[in-house]
N, CA, C and O atoms as a Tripos MOL2 file, in Angstrom:
@<TRIPOS>MOLECULE
protein
  280   279    70     0     0
PROTEIN
NO_CHARGES

@<TRIPOS>ATOM
      1 N          -0.8120   15.4220    7.5000 N.3       1 MET1
      2 CA          0.1940   14.4320    7.8240 C.3       1 MET1
      3 C           1.1960   14.9750    7.0610 C.2       1 MET1
      4 O           0.9810   15.4140    5.9320 O.2       1 MET1
      5 N           2.2960   14.9800    7.5950 N.am      2 LYS2
      6 CA          3.8280   15.4370    7.1580 C.3       2 LYS2
      7 C           4.1940   14.2540    6.3340 C.2       2 LYS2
      8 O           3.7710   13.1100    6.5010 O.2       2 LYS2
      9 N           5.0230   14.6600    5.4300 N.am      3 ASN3
     10 CA          5.3880   13.7660    4.3170 C.3       3 ASN3
     11 C           6.2880   12.5830    5.1010 C.2       3 ASN3
     12 O           6.0490   11.3990    4.8640 O.2       3 ASN3
     13 N           7.2320   12.9360    5.9530 N.am      4 LYS4
     14 CA          7.9380   11.6620    6.8570 C.3       4 LYS4
     15 C           6.8520   10.9090    7.4860 C.2       4 LYS4
     16 O           6.8750    9.6820    7.3800 O.2       4 LYS4
     17 N           5.9580   11.4450    8.0900 N.am      5 GLU5
     18 CA          4.7130   10.6820    8.8340 C.3       5 GLU5
     19 C           4.2920    9.7480    7.7450 C.2       5 GLU5
     20 O           4.2210    8.5370    7.9520 O.2       5 GLU5
     21 N           3.9960   10.3190    6.5250 N.am      6 LYS6
     22 CA          3.2420    9.4060    5.6240 C.3       6 LYS6
     23 C           4.0090    8.3400    5.1090 C.2       6 LYS6
     24 O           3.4240    7.2820    4.8770 O.2       6 LYS6
     25 N           5.3030    8.4430    4.8760 N.am      7 ILE7
     26 CA          6.3720    7.5680    4.3900 C.3       7 ILE7
     27 C           6.6670    6.4950    5.4510 C.2       7 ILE7
     28 O           6.8830    5.3470    5.0630 O.2       7 ILE7
     29 N           6.6920    6.7730    6.7030 N.am      8 ALA8
     30 CA          6.7610    5.9430    7.7620 C.3       8 ALA8
     31 C           5.4470    5.1100    7.7720 C.2       8 ALA8
     32 O           5.5810    3.8990    7.9430 O.2       8 ALA8
     33 N           4.2880    5.5720    7.6210 N.am      9 GLU9
     34 CA          3.0230    4.7500    7.6610 C.3       9 GLU9
     35 C           3.1670    3.6810    6.6390 C.2       9 GLU9
     36 O           2.8770    2.4990    6.8210 O.2       9 GLU9
     37 N           3.7580    4.3310    5.2790 N.am     10 LEU10
     38 CA          3.7180    3.3810    4.0600 C.3      10 LEU10
     39 C           4.6610    2.3110    4.1280 C.2      10 LEU10
     40 O           4.4500    1.2840    3.4820 O.2      10 LEU10
     41 N           5.7460    2.4470    4.8880 N.am     11 LYS11
     42 CA          6.7000    1.4350    5.0490 C.3      11 LYS11
     43 C           6.2370    0.2490    5.7240 C.2      11 LYS11
     44 O           5.9620    0.2010    6.9230 O.2      11 LYS11
     45 N           6.1560   -0.7890    4.8370 N.am     12 GLY12
     46 CA          5.9130   -2.1630    5.3230 C.3      12 GLY12
     47 C           4.6630   -2.5490    4.6600 C.2      12 GLY12
     48 O           4.4380   -3.6480    4.1530 O.2      12 GLY12
     49 N           3.8080   -1.4590    4.7160 N.am     13 ASN13
     50 CA          2.4150   -1.8490    4.3330 C.3      13 ASN13
     51 C           2.2020   -2.0240    2.7120 C.2      13 ASN13
     52 O           1.3200   -2.7440    2.2440 O.2      13 ASN13
     53 N           3.0920   -1.2980    1.9540 N.am     14 THR14
     54 CA          2.7630   -1.2000    0.5540 C.3      14 THR14
     55 C           2.8890   -2.6570   -0.1810 C.2      14 THR14
     56 O           2.1160   -3.0720   -1.0440 O.2      14 THR14
     57 N           3.9930   -3.3230    0.3260 N.am     15 CYS15
     58 CA          4.1850   -4.7410   -0.3360 C.3      15 CYS15
     59 C           3.2590   -5.5460    0.0210 C.2      15 CYS15
     60 O           3.3290   -6.5860   -0.6340 O.2      15 CYS15
     61 N           2.3200   -5.5380    0.8530 N.am     16 LYS16
     62 CA          1.1480   -6.4400    1.2590 C.3      16 LYS16
     63 C           0.1750   -6.0190    0.4010 C.2      16 LYS16
     64 O          -0.8450   -6.6850    0.5810 O.2      16 LYS16
     65 N           0.0140   -4.9210   -0.7420 N.am     17 LYS17
     66 CA         -1.0860   -4.8470   -1.3300 C.3      17 LYS17
     67 C          -0.8670   -4.9930   -2.6840 C.2      17 LYS17
     68 O           0.1880   -5.5540   -2.9800 O.2      17 LYS17
     69 N          -1.6590   -4.6000   -3.6760 N.am     18 LYS18
     70 CA         -1.7630   -4.8710   -4.8690 C.3      18 LYS18
     71 C          -1.5330   -3.6520   -5.5980 C.2      18 LYS18
     72 O          -2.1800   -2.6490   -5.2990 O.2      18 LYS18
     73 N          -0.5630   -3.6270   -6.6490 N.am     19 PHE19
     74 CA         -0.1310   -2.2570   -7.3060 C.3      19 PHE19
     75 C          -1.3390   -2.1300   -8.1870 C.2      19 PHE19
     76 O          -2.1490   -2.9990   -8.5090 O.2      19 PHE19
     77 N          -1.2800   -0.7550   -8.5320 N.am     20 CYS20
     78 CA         -2.3160   -0.1170   -9.3770 C.3      20 CYS20
     79 C          -2.1470   -0.5940  -10.6520 C.2      20 CYS20
     80 O          -0.9810   -0.5830  -11.0480 O.2      20 CYS20
     81 N          -3.0880   -1.0640  -11.5030 N.am     21 PRO21
     82 CA         -2.8850   -1.8380  -12.9430 C.3      21 PRO21
     83 C          -2.3960   -0.6680  -13.6700 C.2      21 PRO21
     84 O          -1.6880   -0.9370  -14.6400 O.2      21 PRO21
     85 N          -2.6180    0.6320  -13.4160 N.am     22 PHE22
     86 CA         -1.8820    1.3520  -14.4810 C.3      22 PHE22
     87 C          -0.5630    1.8370  -14.3870 C.2      22 PHE22
     88 O          -0.1790    2.8700  -14.9360 O.2      22 PHE22
     89 N           0.1330    1.0920  -13.6910 N.am     23 THR23
     90 CA          1.4490    1.5330  -13.3200 C.3      23 THR23
     91 C           2.4310    0.6860  -14.4590 C.2      23 THR23
     92 O           3.5760    1.0640  -14.7050 O.2      23 THR23
     93 N           1.8320   -0.4650  -15.0850 N.am     24 ARG24
     94 CA          2.6360   -0.8170  -16.3410 C.3      24 ARG24
     95 C           2.4420   -0.3270  -17.5960 C.2      24 ARG24
     96 O           3.0830   -0.7590  -18.5540 O.2      24 ARG24
     97 N           1.4460    0.7180  -17.7070 N.am     25 ASP25
     98 CA          1.3460    1.4700  -18.9400 C.3      25 ASP25
     99 C           0.4490    2.7570  -18.3790 C.2      25 ASP25
    100 O          -0.7550    2.9600  -18.5300 O.2      25 ASP25
    101 N           1.3060    3.4470  -17.7770 N.am     26 PRO26
    102 CA          0.2960    4.8930  -17.0250 C.3      26 PRO26
    103 C           0.0900    5.6780  -18.0470 C.2      26 PRO26
    104 O           0.6750    5.6300  -19.1300 O.2      26 PRO26
    105 N          -0.8920    6.5400  -17.6610 N.am     27 PHE27
    106 CA         -1.2730    7.6990  -18.7230 C.3      27 PHE27
    107 C          -0.4550    8.9420  -18.4150 C.2      27 PHE27
    108 O           0.4020    8.9740  -17.5320 O.2      27 PHE27
    109 N          -0.7450    9.8680  -19.1290 N.am     28 GLU28
    110 CA          0.2940   11.0760  -18.9200 C.3      28 GLU28
    111 C           0.1220   11.6640  -17.5580 C.2      28 GLU28
    112 O           1.0600   12.1090  -16.8970 O.2      28 GLU28
    113 N          -0.9700   11.6450  -17.2210 N.am     29 ASP29
    114 CA         -1.3410   12.2890  -15.9940 C.3      29 ASP29
    115 C          -1.3190   11.3090  -14.6280 C.2      29 ASP29
    116 O          -1.8420   11.6290  -13.5600 O.2      29 ASP29
    117 N          -0.7230   10.2570  -14.8400 N.am     30 CYS30
    118 CA         -0.6630    9.4000  -13.5920 C.3      30 CYS30
    119 C           0.5130    9.7390  -12.8090 C.2      30 CYS30
    120 O           1.5770   10.0700  -13.3340 O.2      30 CYS30
    121 N           0.3000    9.6450  -11.3820 N.am     31 TYR31
    122 CA          1.6220    9.8750  -10.5030 C.3      31 TYR31
    123 C           2.8660    9.3350  -10.8690 C.2      31 TYR31
    124 O           3.9280    9.9280  -10.6800 O.2      31 TYR31
    125 N           2.7650    8.2420  -11.3830 N.am     32 CYS32
    126 CA          3.9400    7.0980  -11.5910 C.3      32 CYS32
    127 C           4.4860    7.7600  -12.8380 C.2      32 CYS32
    128 O           5.6970    7.5530  -12.9140 O.2      32 CYS32
    129 N           4.0710    8.4020  -13.7270 N.am     33 ALA33
    130 CA          4.3940    8.5820  -15.2750 C.3      33 ALA33
    131 C           5.6110    9.4920  -15.0530 C.2      33 ALA33
    132 O           6.4840    9.4620  -15.9200 O.2      33 ALA33
    133 N           5.7930   10.4180  -13.8350 N.am     34 GLU34
    134 CA          6.8660   11.2880  -13.8590 C.3      34 GLU34
    135 C           6.9890   11.6220  -12.6110 C.2      34 GLU34
    136 O           6.3400   12.5570  -12.1420 O.2      34 GLU34
    137 N           7.8670   10.8820  -11.8750 N.am     35 THR35
    138 CA          7.9980   10.9900  -10.6900 C.3      35 THR35
    139 C           9.0220   12.0540  -10.0040 C.2      35 THR35
    140 O          10.0900   12.0890  -10.6140 O.2      35 THR35
    141 N           8.9740   12.7150   -9.1600 N.am     36 THR36
    142 CA          9.7630   13.5150   -8.6400 C.3      36 THR36
    143 C           9.8520   13.3700   -6.9950 C.2      36 THR36
    144 O           8.9440   12.8340   -6.3600 O.2      36 THR36
    145 N          11.0080   13.8890   -6.3910 N.am     37 THR37
    146 CA         11.1230   13.7360   -5.0260 C.3      37 THR37
    147 C           9.7820   14.3880   -4.2310 C.2      37 THR37
    148 O           9.5730   14.0350   -3.0700 O.2      37 THR37
    149 N           9.1600   15.0510   -4.6870 N.am     38 LEU38
    150 CA          8.1230   15.7810   -3.9550 C.3      38 LEU38
    151 C           6.9730   15.0550   -4.1730 C.2      38 LEU38
    152 O           6.0510   15.3010   -3.3960 O.2      38 LEU38
    153 N           6.7400   14.0480   -5.2060 N.am     39 LYS39
    154 CA          5.6240   13.1470   -5.2780 C.3      39 LYS39
    155 C           5.7000   11.7710   -4.7780 C.2      39 LYS39
    156 O           4.7120   11.0410   -4.6950 O.2      39 LYS39
    157 N           6.8710   11.4370   -4.4520 N.am     40 THR40
    158 CA          7.3090    9.9460   -4.1200 C.3      40 THR40
    159 C           6.2200    9.6660   -2.8710 C.2      40 THR40
    160 O           5.8300    8.5020   -2.9710 O.2      40 THR40
    161 N           5.8340   10.0910   -2.1590 N.am     41 TRP41
    162 CA          5.0060    9.5960   -1.0470 C.3      41 TRP41
    163 C           3.4740    9.1430   -1.7930 C.2      41 TRP41
    164 O           2.7490    8.1640   -1.6170 O.2      41 TRP41
    165 N           3.3620   10.3820   -2.7260 N.am     42 ILE42
    166 CA          2.0580   10.0310   -3.4880 C.3      42 ILE42
    167 C           2.0800    8.9020   -4.3450 C.2      42 ILE42
    168 O           1.0400    8.2810   -4.5640 O.2      42 ILE42
    169 N           3.4290    8.4930   -4.9760 N.am     43 VAL43
    170 CA          3.1110    7.4340   -5.9250 C.3      43 VAL43
    171 C           3.3260    6.1170   -5.0870 C.2      43 VAL43
    172 O           2.7350    5.1360   -5.5380 O.2      43 VAL43
    173 N           4.0810    5.9250   -3.9320 N.am     44 LEU44
    174 CA          4.0340    5.1780   -2.7740 C.3      44 LEU44
    175 C           2.5350    4.5330   -2.4180 C.2      44 LEU44
    176 O           2.0930    3.3900   -2.5290 O.2      44 LEU44
    177 N           2.0280    5.6310   -2.0010 N.am     45 TYR45
    178 CA          0.5810    5.6120   -1.5080 C.3      45 TYR45
    179 C          -0.4790    5.0390   -2.6850 C.2      45 TYR45
    180 O          -0.9570    3.9050   -2.6490 O.2      45 TYR45
    181 N          -0.7060    5.8480   -3.5410 N.am     46 TYR46
    182 CA         -1.7750    5.5150   -4.4660 C.3      46 TYR46
    183 C          -1.4230    4.2520   -5.3670 C.2      46 TYR46
    184 O          -2.2000    3.3020   -5.4560 O.2      46 TYR46
    185 N          -0.2380    4.3000   -6.0090 N.am     47 CYS47
    186 CA          0.0700    3.4050   -7.0300 C.3      47 CYS47
    187 C           0.6390    2.1630   -6.3180 C.2      47 CYS47
    188 O           0.6180    1.0820   -6.9070 O.2      47 CYS47
    189 N           1.1810    2.2800   -4.9890 N.am     48 GLY48
    190 CA          1.2540    0.9510   -4.4170 C.3      48 GLY48
    191 C           0.5550    0.3810   -3.6410 C.2      48 GLY48
    192 O           1.1360   -0.2620   -2.7670 O.2      48 GLY48
    193 N          -0.6200    0.3880   -3.6490 N.am     49 GLY49
    194 CA         -1.8160   -0.3320   -2.7090 C.3      49 GLY49
    195 C          -3.1720    0.3220   -2.8640 C.2      49 GLY49
    196 O          -4.2000   -0.2750   -3.1860 O.2      49 GLY49
    197 N          -3.0650    1.6010   -2.6020 N.am     50 HIS50
    198 CA         -4.4130    2.5520   -2.4480 C.3      50 HIS50
    199 C          -4.7620    3.3020   -3.6740 C.2      50 HIS50
    200 O          -5.2040    4.4510   -3.6580 O.2      50 HIS50
    201 N          -4.5670    2.6690   -4.6350 N.am     51 PHE51
    202 CA         -5.2010    3.0230   -5.9210 C.3      51 PHE51
    203 C          -6.4900    3.4950   -6.2260 C.2      51 PHE51
    204 O          -6.8540    4.3660   -7.0160 O.2      51 PHE51
    205 N          -7.1950    2.6750   -5.3640 N.am     52 GLU52
    206 CA         -8.9150    2.7170   -5.4500 C.3      52 GLU52
    207 C          -9.1400    4.0400   -4.9140 C.2      52 GLU52
    208 O         -10.2560    4.4750   -5.1960 O.2      52 GLU52
    209 N          -8.4230    4.8010   -4.2330 N.am     53 GLU53
    210 CA         -8.6230    6.0670   -3.4340 C.3      53 GLU53
    211 C          -8.4650    7.1310   -4.4930 C.2      53 GLU53
    212 O          -9.2780    8.0490   -4.5930 O.2      53 GLU53
    213 N          -7.4330    7.0070   -5.2680 N.am     54 CYS54
    214 CA         -6.7050    7.8100   -6.4360 C.3      54 CYS54
    215 C          -7.7740    8.5280   -7.3630 C.2      54 CYS54
    216 O          -8.4990    7.7810   -8.0190 O.2      54 CYS54
    217 N          -7.9160    9.6310   -7.4630 N.am     55 GLU55
    218 CA         -9.0030   10.1640   -8.2860 C.3      55 GLU55
    219 C          -8.6000   10.0200   -9.9270 C.2      55 GLU55
    220 O          -9.4530    9.9810  -10.8140 O.2      55 GLU55
    221 N          -7.4020    9.9630  -10.1200 N.am     56 ILE56
    222 CA         -6.8840    9.5370  -11.5120 C.3      56 ILE56
    223 C          -7.3250    8.0820  -11.9300 C.2      56 ILE56
    224 O          -7.7440    7.7900  -13.0500 O.2      56 ILE56
    225 N          -7.1930    7.3390  -11.0270 N.am     57 TYR57
    226 CA         -7.5550    5.6860  -11.0370 C.3      57 TYR57
    227 C          -8.9800    5.6630  -11.4380 C.2      57 TYR57
    228 O          -9.4550    4.9810  -12.3460 O.2      57 TYR57
    229 N          -9.6730    6.5680  -10.5830 N.am     58 ARG58
    230 CA        -10.9300    6.1520  -10.4920 C.3      58 ARG58
    231 C         -11.6060    6.8260  -11.8040 C.2      58 ARG58
    232 O         -12.5840    6.2810  -12.3150 O.2      58 ARG58
    233 N         -11.1120    7.9180  -12.2910 N.am     59 TYR59
    234 CA        -11.2990    8.4850  -13.3450 C.3      59 TYR59
    235 C         -11.0670    7.7070  -14.4440 C.2      59 TYR59
    236 O         -12.0390    7.4040  -15.1350 O.2      59 TYR59
    237 N          -9.7930    7.2570  -14.7990 N.am     60 LYS60
    238 CA         -9.5160    6.4620  -16.0660 C.3      60 LYS60
    239 C          -9.9540    5.1450  -16.1120 C.2      60 LYS60
    240 O         -10.0970    4.5900  -17.2020 O.2      60 LYS60
    241 N         -10.2290    4.4630  -14.8580 N.am     61 ASN61
    242 CA        -10.9070    3.1280  -14.8310 C.3      61 ASN61
    243 C         -12.2450    3.2370  -15.2230 C.2      61 ASN61
    244 O         -12.7180    2.2780  -15.8340 O.2      61 ASN61
    245 N         -13.1070    4.4200  -14.9470 N.am     62 GLN62
    246 CA        -14.4680    4.3010  -15.3600 C.3      62 GLN62
    247 C         -14.5170    4.7550  -16.8550 C.2      62 GLN62
    248 O         -15.5010    4.4520  -17.5310 O.2      62 GLN62
    249 N         -13.6610    5.3500  -17.3000 N.am     63 ASN63
    250 CA        -13.6160    5.6250  -18.7080 C.3      63 ASN63
    251 C         -12.7880    4.9600  -19.6860 C.2      63 ASN63
    252 O         -12.8440    5.2770  -20.8740 O.2      63 ASN63
    253 N         -11.9990    4.0260  -19.2400 N.am     64 GLN64
    254 CA        -11.0690    3.1790  -20.0900 C.3      64 GLN64
    255 C         -11.5940    1.7740  -19.5920 C.2      64 GLN64
    256 O         -11.0440    0.7930  -20.0930 O.2      64 GLN64
    257 N         -12.3500    1.6150  -18.8910 N.am     65 GLY65
    258 CA        -12.6430    0.2220  -18.6450 C.3      65 GLY65
    259 C         -11.7370   -0.6450  -17.7270 C.2      65 GLY65
    260 O         -10.5370   -0.3750  -17.7560 O.2      65 GLY65
    261 N         -12.1500   -1.6420  -16.9240 N.am     66 ASN66
    262 CA        -11.2670   -2.1950  -15.7040 C.3      66 ASN66
    263 C         -10.1790   -2.7480  -16.2170 C.2      66 ASN66
    264 O         -10.2770   -3.2800  -17.3230 O.2      66 ASN66
    265 N          -9.1870   -2.7410  -15.6750 N.am     67 ARG67
    266 CA         -7.7310   -3.4930  -15.9190 C.3      67 ARG67
    267 C          -7.5380   -4.3520  -14.8840 C.2      67 ARG67
    268 O          -8.0690   -4.2090  -13.7830 O.2      67 ARG67
    269 N          -6.7480   -5.3060  -15.2040 N.am     68 GLU68
    270 CA         -6.5450   -6.3980  -14.1930 C.3      68 GLU68
    271 C          -5.4170   -5.9030  -12.9970 C.2      68 GLU68
    272 O          -4.3400   -5.4360  -13.3670 O.2      68 GLU68
    273 N          -5.6800   -6.0130  -11.7910 N.am     69 VAL69
    274 CA         -5.0540   -5.6940  -10.6570 C.3      69 VAL69
    275 C          -3.8310   -6.5240  -10.7030 C.2      69 VAL69
    276 O          -3.9150   -7.7350  -10.9070 O.2      69 VAL69
    277 N          -2.6120   -5.8810  -10.5090 N.am     70 LEU70
    278 CA         -1.3390   -6.5570  -10.4350 C.3      70 LEU70
    279 C          -0.9190   -7.1380   -9.3980 C.2      70 LEU70
    280 O           0.1790   -7.6960   -9.4050 O.2      70 LEU70
@<TRIPOS>BOND
     1     1     2 1
     2     2     3 1
     3     3     4 2
     4     3     5 am
     5     5     6 1
     6     6     7 1
     7     7     8 2
     8     7     9 am
     9     9    10 1
    10    10    11 1
    11    11    12 2
    12    11    13 am
    13    13    14 1
    14    14    15 1
    15    15    16 2
    16    15    17 am
    17    17    18 1
    18    18    19 1
    19    19    20 2
    20    19    21 am
    21    21    22 1
    22    22    23 1
    23    23    24 2
    24    23    25 am
    25    25    26 1
    26    26    27 1
    27    27    28 2
    28    27    29 am
    29    29    30 1
    30    30    31 1
    31    31    32 2
    32    31    33 am
    33    33    34 1
    34    34    35 1
    35    35    36 2
    36    35    37 am
    37    37    38 1
    38    38    39 1
    39    39    40 2
    40    39    41 am
    41    41    42 1
    42    42    43 1
    43    43    44 2
    44    43    45 am
    45    45    46 1
    46    46    47 1
    47    47    48 2
    48    47    49 am
    49    49    50 1
    50    50    51 1
    51    51    52 2
    52    51    53 am
    53    53    54 1
    54    54    55 1
    55    55    56 2
    56    55    57 am
    57    57    58 1
    58    58    59 1
    59    59    60 2
    60    59    61 am
    61    61    62 1
    62    62    63 1
    63    63    64 2
    64    63    65 am
    65    65    66 1
    66    66    67 1
    67    67    68 2
    68    67    69 am
    69    69    70 1
    70    70    71 1
    71    71    72 2
    72    71    73 am
    73    73    74 1
    74    74    75 1
    75    75    76 2
    76    75    77 am
    77    77    78 1
    78    78    79 1
    79    79    80 2
    80    79    81 am
    81    81    82 1
    82    82    83 1
    83    83    84 2
    84    83    85 am
    85    85    86 1
    86    86    87 1
    87    87    88 2
    88    87    89 am
    89    89    90 1
    90    90    91 1
    91    91    92 2
    92    91    93 am
    93    93    94 1
    94    94    95 1
    95    95    96 2
    96    95    97 am
    97    97    98 1
    98    98    99 1
    99    99   100 2
   100    99   101 am
   101   101   102 1
   102   102   103 1
   103   103   104 2
   104   103   105 am
   105   105   106 1
   106   106   107 1
   107   107   108 2
   108   107   109 am
   109   109   110 1
   110   110   111 1
   111   111   112 2
   112   111   113 am
   113   113   114 1
   114   114   115 1
   115   115   116 2
   116   115   117 am
   117   117   118 1
   118   118   119 1
   119   119   120 2
   120   119   121 am
   121   121   122 1
   122   122   123 1
   123   123   124 2
   124   123   125 am
   125   125   126 1
   126   126   127 1
   127   127   128 2
   128   127   129 am
   129   129   130 1
   130   130   131 1
   131   131   132 2
   132   131   133 am
   133   133   134 1
   134   134   135 1
   135   135   136 2
   136   135   137 am
   137   137   138 1
   138   138   139 1
   139   139   140 2
   140   139   141 am
   141   141   142 1
   142   142   143 1
   143   143   144 2
   144   143   145 am
   145   145   146 1
   146   146   147 1
   147   147   148 2
   148   147   149 am
   149   149   150 1
   150   150   151 1
   151   151   152 2
   152   151   153 am
   153   153   154 1
   154   154   155 1
   155   155   156 2
   156   155   157 am
   157   157   158 1
   158   158   159 1
   159   159   160 2
   160   159   161 am
   161   161   162 1
   162   162   163 1
   163   163   164 2
   164   163   165 am
   165   165   166 1
   166   166   167 1
   167   167   168 2
   168   167   169 am
   169   169   170 1
   170   170   171 1
   171   171   172 2
   172   171   173 am
   173   173   174 1
   174   174   175 1
   175   175   176 2
   176   175   177 am
   177   177   178 1
   178   178   179 1
   179   179   180 2
   180   179   181 am
   181   181   182 1
   182   182   183 1
   183   183   184 2
   184   183   185 am
   185   185   186 1
   186   186   187 1
   187   187   188 2
   188   187   189 am
   189   189   190 1
   190   190   191 1
   191   191   192 2
   192   191   193 am
   193   193   194 1
   194   194   195 1
   195   195   196 2
   196   195   197 am
   197   197   198 1
   198   198   199 1
   199   199   200 2
   200   199   201 am
   201   201   202 1
   202   202   203 1
   203   203   204 2
   204   203   205 am
   205   205   206 1
   206   206   207 1
   207   207   208 2
   208   207   209 am
   209   209   210 1
   210   210   211 1
   211   211   212 2
   212   211   213 am
   213   213   214 1
   214   214   215 1
   215   215   216 2
   216   215   217 am
   217   217   218 1
   218   218   219 1
   219   219   220 2
   220   219   221 am
   221   221   222 1
   222   222   223 1
   223   223   224 2
   224   223   225 am
   225   225   226 1
   226   226   227 1
   227   227   228 2
   228   227   229 am
   229   229   230 1
   230   230   231 1
   231   231   232 2
   232   231   233 am
   233   233   234 1
   234   234   235 1
   235   235   236 2
   236   235   237 am
   237   237   238 1
   238   238   239 1
   239   239   240 2
   240   239   241 am
   241   241   242 1
   242   242   243 1
   243   243   244 2
   244   243   245 am
   245   245   246 1
   246   246   247 1
   247   247   248 2
   248   247   249 am
   249   249   250 1
   250   250   251 1
   251   251   252 2
   252   251   253 am
   253   253   254 1
   254   254   255 1
   255   255   256 2
   256   255   257 am
   257   257   258 1
   258   258   259 1
   259   259   260 2
   260   259   261 am
   261   261   262 1
   262   262   263 1
   263   263   264 2
   264   263   265 am
   265   265   266 1
   266   266   267 1
   267   267   268 2
   268   267   269 am
   269   269   270 1
   270   270   271 1
   271   271   272 2
   272   271   273 am
   273   273   274 1
   274   274   275 1
   275   275   276 2
   276   275   277 am
   277   277   278 1
   278   278   279 1
   279   279   280 2
@<TRIPOS>SUBSTRUCTURE
     1 MET1         2 RESIDUE 1 A MET
     2 LYS2         6 RESIDUE 1 A LYS
     3 ASN3        10 RESIDUE 1 A ASN
     4 LYS4        14 RESIDUE 1 A LYS
     5 GLU5        18 RESIDUE 1 A GLU
     6 LYS6        22 RESIDUE 1 A LYS
     7 ILE7        26 RESIDUE 1 A ILE
     8 ALA8        30 RESIDUE 1 A ALA
     9 GLU9        34 RESIDUE 1 A GLU
    10 LEU10       38 RESIDUE 1 A LEU
    11 LYS11       42 RESIDUE 1 A LYS
    12 GLY12       46 RESIDUE 1 A GLY
    13 ASN13       50 RESIDUE 1 A ASN
    14 THR14       54 RESIDUE 1 A THR
    15 CYS15       58 RESIDUE 1 A CYS
    16 LYS16       62 RESIDUE 1 A LYS
    17 LYS17       66 RESIDUE 1 A LYS
    18 LYS18       70 RESIDUE 1 A LYS
    19 PHE19       74 RESIDUE 1 A PHE
    20 CYS20       78 RESIDUE 1 A CYS
    21 PRO21       82 RESIDUE 1 A PRO
    22 PHE22       86 RESIDUE 1 A PHE
    23 THR23       90 RESIDUE 1 A THR
    24 ARG24       94 RESIDUE 1 A ARG
    25 ASP25       98 RESIDUE 1 A ASP
    26 PRO26      102 RESIDUE 1 A PRO
    27 PHE27      106 RESIDUE 1 A PHE
    28 GLU28      110 RESIDUE 1 A GLU
    29 ASP29      114 RESIDUE 1 A ASP
    30 CYS30      118 RESIDUE 1 A CYS
    31 TYR31      122 RESIDUE 1 A TYR
    32 CYS32      126 RESIDUE 1 A CYS
    33 ALA33      130 RESIDUE 1 A ALA
    34 GLU34      134 RESIDUE 1 A GLU
    35 THR35      138 RESIDUE 1 A THR
    36 THR36      142 RESIDUE 1 A THR
    37 THR37      146 RESIDUE 1 A THR
    38 LEU38      150 RESIDUE 1 A LEU
    39 LYS39      154 RESIDUE 1 A LYS
    40 THR40      158 RESIDUE 1 A THR
    41 TRP41      162 RESIDUE 1 A TRP
    42 ILE42      166 RESIDUE 1 A ILE
    43 VAL43      170 RESIDUE 1 A VAL
    44 LEU44      174 RESIDUE 1 A LEU
    45 TYR45      178 RESIDUE 1 A TYR
    46 TYR46      182 RESIDUE 1 A TYR
    47 CYS47      186 RESIDUE 1 A CYS
    48 GLY48      190 RESIDUE 1 A GLY
    49 GLY49      194 RESIDUE 1 A GLY
    50 HIS50      198 RESIDUE 1 A HIS
    51 PHE51      202 RESIDUE 1 A PHE
    52 GLU52      206 RESIDUE 1 A GLU
    53 GLU53      210 RESIDUE 1 A GLU
    54 CYS54      214 RESIDUE 1 A CYS
    55 GLU55      218 RESIDUE 1 A GLU
    56 ILE56      222 RESIDUE 1 A ILE
    57 TYR57      226 RESIDUE 1 A TYR
    58 ARG58      230 RESIDUE 1 A ARG
    59 TYR59      234 RESIDUE 1 A TYR
    60 LYS60      238 RESIDUE 1 A LYS
    61 ASN61      242 RESIDUE 1 A ASN
    62 GLN62      246 RESIDUE 1 A GLN
    63 ASN63      250 RESIDUE 1 A ASN
    64 GLN64      254 RESIDUE 1 A GLN
    65 GLY65      258 RESIDUE 1 A GLY
    66 ASN66      262 RESIDUE 1 A ASN
    67 ARG67      266 RESIDUE 1 A ARG
    68 GLU68      270 RESIDUE 1 A GLU
    69 VAL69      274 RESIDUE 1 A VAL
    70 LEU70      278 RESIDUE 1 A LEU
């Protein structure tokens, strides 16, 4: 899927979902820790509602313990 298509798919859907609990205090390797224009759609997708699909979230959540969903 192209970036423009992905952003269009995300538009309107992200606000209905809960944010990743790591967005408040992200790890160095989190997508939201250092956002670039190339990673914008990734941040919107994973950090903005689909965090349970994110490999970083799954790894950190498993090893750091559960955090409250925002």
